[in-house]
C-alpha positions, 0 to 999 in steps of 0.5 A, spaced: 376 896 635 381 893 630 388 892 633 391 890 627 389 897 624 392 901 630 398 898 631 401 894 624 398 890 619 403 884 621 400 884 628 393 881 626 393 874 628 399 874 632 396 874 639 398 869 644 391 866 646 389 865 653 384 863 658 381 866 664 380 873 667 385 875 672 384 877 680 389 883 681 394 883 686 397 888 691 404 890 691 408 893 696 410 901 695 417 903 693 420 910 691 421 911 684 426 916 682 424 923 679 423 924 671 430 925 669 428 931 665 423 935 669 421 940 664 418 935 660 413 934 666 411 942 666 403 942 665 403 948 661 407 945 656 400 941 654 404 935 651 400 931 646 398 924 646 403 920 642 406 913 642 411 912 648 407 917 652 403 915 659 396 916 661 396 918 668 388 917 671 386 923 675 385 922 682 377 922 681 377 918 674 370 917 673 371 910 669 372 905 675 376 901 670 381 906 670 382 909 677 389 909 679 391 907 672 397 908 668 397 907 661 403 906 656 400 909 649 402 904 644 399 907 638 395 914 637 393 916 630 386 917 626 384 910 627 384 911 634 388 909 640 391 903 644 395 902 650 396 897 656 396 899 663 403 898 666 401 898 674 396 892 675 400 886 676 395 880 677 395 873 681 395 869 675 401 866 672 403 864 665 401 857 667 394 859 668 393 863 662 397 859 657 398 852 660 403 850 655 408 855 655 408 854 663 414 849 662 418 855 659 417 860 664 423 858 669 423 865 672 415 866 673 413 872 670 407 876 673 401 877 668 399 884 668 392 886 667 393 890 661 386 893 660 378 891 659 379 890 651 381 883 648 381 879 655 383 873 651 389 876 648 396 876 651 401 881 649 408 883 652 413 889 652 421 887 652 427 891 653 433 889 649 439 892 645 437 889 638 430 890 635 426 883 635 422 881 629 415 882 629 415 887 635 414 895 635 419 899 638 415 904 643 420 907 647 428 907 646 430 899 646 423 897 649 418 893 644 411 891 644 409 884 641 404 879 641 408 874 637 408 867 640 414 864 637 418 871 640 415 870 647 417 863 647 424 865 645 424 870 650 422 865 655 427 860 653 433 865 654 431 866 661 429 873 660 428 876 667 421 880 669 425 886 669 426 886 662 419 882 660 412 884 662 406 880 660 399 883 659 392 880 658 388 885 655 389 892 653 385 899 653 383 902 646 379 908 644 375 909 638 377 915 633 377 922 637 375 918 644 381 919 647 382 926 645 375 927 648 377 924 655 383 929 655 379 935 654 375 933 660 381 932 664 380 925 665 388 924 664 395 927 665 400 926 659 407 924 661 413 922 658 414 915 659 421 912 662 424 905 663 423 906 670 416 907 670 414 902 665 419 896 668 418 898 675 419 893 680 413 896 685 408 897 679 403 899 685 407 905 687 407 908 680 401 911 679 402 914 687 408 917 685 406 920 678 399 923 680 403 927 686 406 931 680 400 933 677 395 933 683 399 933 690 395 930 696 391 936 699 391 940 693 384 944 692 381 941 686 376 946 683 369 943 680 370 941 673 
């Protein structure tokens, strides 16, 4: 799928090139506060997929690549859908994937496995008060980009890992594909929050969110 078509034309060619695949790291559990507006979480409201929503993999997700995953949707339109997995930090460092940027990474930022597509591409989410150039706002004050000069600026200004998350690869769907997966109930839709997207304990994000829709011990009927 053409990543430039899904996001914005100017994203074409902006990807930060990088190297090898990643090994995923474990993360200690930590509590995530409940959503500030519980009404948004009610399953009967039937939310629709759109930019800024989270896709929460159901407990018995049939696709092994996405089991226990939480994906932030960056784009969803007639051309398809795109997002990044926000809860899979890896053991890789920026020096492992883009060695010439390592000297700028004064506060080592973990590299997240963003998805199985475009594993040679590095992108990032940053939270800040003013909109940066060559970045797409996906939540209030949260911007997505793959622009190398912007990443260099953020690293040079010592942006912390609580404000900057790096992703290798992304998740992509052809037109109508995500709708089919939602109809099959592979995913739960949930309004994204800063607490979830920039959690300091990402491995706990899926466990906390899935309890809203599929509490442990709940009888699951045959699909």
